[in-house]
N, C-alpha and C positions, 0 to 999 in steps of 0.2 A: 340788258335791254334786248328785247326780241327784234330780230331782223325782219324788216318789211320786204315783201316781194315788190318788184317794180310794178307800179300801177299800170303803166302803158303795156307791159307784157301780159298782165292779167286781163286787160281789156281785149287785147289781141286774141288771147286764148278763149275768152268768152265768145267773141265773134266766130272764131274757128269752130268751136263746139256747136254753136247754133247753126252754122252753115252745113254741117254734116247731114242733117236730116231735114227734108222738106217739111214745111209746117203741117201739111195735111196728114203726115204720118206720125206726128209727135205724141199721139195717144197710144202708139204701139212701140215706139223706141225713142229715146233721147240720148244724146251725148252730152255729158256734163263734166265738170272737173271739181275735185276736192282739194283743199289745201290743208297742210299741217306743217307748221314751221316754215322751212325753206323748200318744202316738197310739194309738188302738184301732181295729182293723179287724175288722168283722163279716164272716165268710166262710161261704159255702155249700160244704160238703164232700160229695163224691161218691166211691163206691168205684171201683176200676178196672173197665173193661168186661169182661164174661166173655171169657176167652181171652187177655186181656192179661197180660203178665208183670208180676211185682211186686205189692206189697201197698200201695203209696202211694196214698192218696185224693187226688183233685184238689181244688183250692180256687179258688173264684171269689169275688172281693170283692163284697160287697153294699153296704156303707156304711163310711165312715171318720168317726171322731169325734176331734177334737183338743182337748186340755185346756190352757187357759191358766192356769198357777198363780197369776199375779198377780190376774186378775179372778175366778178360780175358776169359769169358764164353759167350756162345751163348744161347739165349732163343728162343724157337720155338713157332710159331703162326700158326693157321689155319684160313681159311676164310669161312664165312657163305655164304648163297645164295645171299646176298646183298653186297658181297665183304668186309665185315667188319672183321677185324682181331681179333682173340681171342687167348689167351694164351693156348698152348697145355700142359695141366697139367699132362700128363702121362710121361713127361720127364722134369726133373729138369734142370735148366740152366747148360750147359755142355761144356766142353773143352775136346777133340778137335772137330773140325767141322765134322770130319768123322763120329762121333757117331750120330750127328744131322741128317746128310744125310742118315745114315742107317735107322733112325726112319722114315724119309720121304719115303724112298724106300720101306721099309717093310710095311708101311701103315697098321698097325694092326687094325686100326679103320675104314679104307676105307674113311678117311676124306680128304686126299690130292689127291689121284689119282682116288678115286671113286670106 
């Protein structure tokens, strides 16, 4: 049976992503998240360049958060320039999600938002 991610955490994550970009700029940039199993990836989305064919927005991963259903804790990961995820070792696996999002937002190492 597939593990479900905590609904309250996903709601918090959705509000966080929406709060990152003022409404008047969402035609230029959006912050969204994608789920796969017990993993959530926050992505920076950009529209196609002017003159490019297609309507697909590009996505660049910002952070990954993996949920451990046994401990009910989230583990934070960062991405290198090749979009390979690495465990963020300055924050131990944590519960609640709010603390993990705080770490991403504070970005004390400039590794998430640059």
